[in-house]
N, C-alpha and C positions, 0 to 999 in steps of 0.2 A: 525339694530342699536338699541343699548343699551343693548343688550342680555350678554354682558360680556366679547367680545371676548378677549381684553386685559388682562384680568383678568386670563383667561385660558391659555394664551402666559406665564405670570410671573408664574403662576404654573408651566407651563412645565418645564421653567428653573429652578424653586426652587427646583423641585424635580430630576432634571438631574445632572450628572458629571459635568456640567458648572455652577454649581451653585456659585462658588466662583470666578466666572469669570463675564465681564460685561454684563446686560442686557439693550439693547437699544433699543426705539420704536421710530417709525416714522409714521406720518398720511400721506400717499401719496398723498391724496385729499385735505391738507391742505397746501399745498406747491405750491406757483407758478410753471407753465411748465418751465421757463428758470432759475430757481434757484433748481429745486429739483436732478437734477445731481450733484451738486455741494453738495446738502447735502447728497447723497448718497457716493459717491466717495472721495468730498472733492477736495480741488483747490491747484493749486499752486500761489506763490505771483506773481500779475502781469498777471494770467490768464486773466481778463476781469476788466472794472472799478469799484473800490471799493476793487478789493481783495489786501488790502496793505499788507498781509503776509500769508503764507502757512497755510491753513486748514485742518483737518482731517475731513473725511465724516464718516458717521454712518458705514460703512464695515469695519473701521480701529478702531474706538473706541469698535467694538462688537468684536474685535477679541478673538477667543477661547471663546467667550461667544455665546450668544443668542441676532438676531435680529429680531425685529418684524416688520413687514410691514402691518400695517393697510392700510385698503382701498386700497391694489395693485390693485384693478380693474380702479381705476381713473388714473393710471399712463399712462405717454402718451406713443403710441406704438412705438416712434422712439428710446426712452427709455428702452421699455420691453427688444430689442433686445441686450442692454448690460447688463441690469441684467440677461439674459439668459445665456451671455457670462461668466459672472462671477459666475454663479451656475454650469455652465459644468469645468469651469476652475481653478476657486479660486482665479483668477487673474484680476485686475482692472486697470486703469489709470485715477490719477488724473486729472482734467479739467486743461488745461494748460502745464499737463507734458508730459514726454517722457517713464519714468522708470514703468513697471509694477509692481505693489503690490499686494502680496499675502494674501488673507484672508480665515481664517478657523472659520466660523460661522454656527451655525443654524438657519434656516431662518423658521420663523412661519409667513406664510402669511394669512390675513384675507379680507374678504370683506363681505359687504352687499346684493350684487348682486348676481343673477343668472352666475355664471363665464361661463358656457355652452352659456347661450343666447348673453352673449356678445361676444363671439367667432363667434356666427354665425352673430352675427350684425356687425362682424369687429371692435369691440373696445378694442378687447383683442386677445393676440397670443395664440393660438392651442398648439404650440412646448412650450410655457412658463407654460400653466396651465397644460399641463403633466408632466413638470420638477419639477412644485410645488405641484402636487397634488401626494405625497407619502401617507401621513397618513392621509386622509380625517376626519374633526371632525367637525360635525354640530351641532351649537346651537339653537333649536328651540325656538320660542318665549315665553317668559312667561306666556302666555295662554295656553300653552301646557304643563305647567310643574307645576299645582297645587300645588303638594306637595312642590314645592322649594319656593311657596311664603311665607307662614309662617316662614319657617326657615330664610329666607333672611330678613324678616320684624324683628324677633327677635335680628339676627345678627346688623342690622343697628340700631335699638333703643340702645342695649346695646354699639353700638359704641358712639353715642350720649350720653350714659349716662356716659360714660368713660371721654370724652372731657368735659363736662357741670358739672359733679361730684355730678349728681342727679339719683337717677334711678325712672324709669317710669313702668308701664305695661299696655298691652294690654286688653281691657274688651273681651270676647268672642264673642260679635256682629262685633266687629272691625274685630277680626282676621276671622269670616266667610264673613265679607263684602273683604277685601281683597282678599280670595280664591274666590270669585264669580267675581270679576273685571276681565277684559279682558287685560288691562295694554298693552296700544296701543305702549306706550314707553317705554315698557320692564325695566329691572332693574333699568336703570336710572329713571323713572317714581317713582317705588316703592319707591327708595330712599329718592325721594324731598317728597314725600306724608309722609312718617316716620318721615321725618326733619320737616315738617310744622306741623306735631300732637302732636311730642314733645314739640315743641316750645308752641301751643297754650295749651297743656294740663297741669292742675297742679300736677295730680297724676296718676290718672287713664287715659288712653287714650279712649275716646268715640267715636261712629259716627260723632258726632258734631265736632271732632277734624281733621277728615281728608277732604281732596279734595271735595269739591261739587261733583263731577261726579262720586265718589267713593260711599261715603254717599248716594247718588240720587238713584243710581243702587240699593243698597241694601234694599233700602226703597220700591223701586218698588216690587222688588224681594218678598219681605217678604209680602206686599199688595197683590200681584198676587198669592202669594202660598195660602193665606187665603180665596181670592175668590174662587179659585181652590178647595180647602175643601170644602166651605159651600156648593159648587155645587155641589161636587161628593154626600156630604151624603144627599142633598136635592134629591139626584136622587133617 
């Protein structure tokens, strides 16, 4: 979570021939099991209680564009069968409907789970995994992308400066601290850290403006390095 999966999906859409067509995203883990079919395929008026009008699902809204299925591993098994059918045939039926609808979309699916393990555990269909996995893209955690940290940090700082109309800068110690921190919350945690620092700093962002965990780790690292050098020199 927080590695930037949706940003990658948006970038794939923006750089594709479908850029002038819709980009639609849906989080499969954030929708209740009894509503997700309607969200995906839409429903006809009267299909269920509260369905007072026809509604298009994301497959229709993303027609000729890109559909991003985030946390696809959280989709109920019975719905995975219907998703596989759409991927194979390009056709689906709205909930409560009878007429088949055609859909031409690029699918980008993402998960923060090991889908191979989910298949073994019986929580994800193997045939759906093989159908989705045409071009796999792995997004490593931020702790494995140290060179990205300073680039992302400056990008977020620039965003806040543009919004607030006031430029600020990082001290060298802050950049070092950010690069040395493991960021268990990945890019989302980094952005929040930069936002806090921007709010608290007057002009130059120092260690004291960072969240405690990041600044404290830098202090421990610095102290430990000092002790190690003294011990080495004393030997």
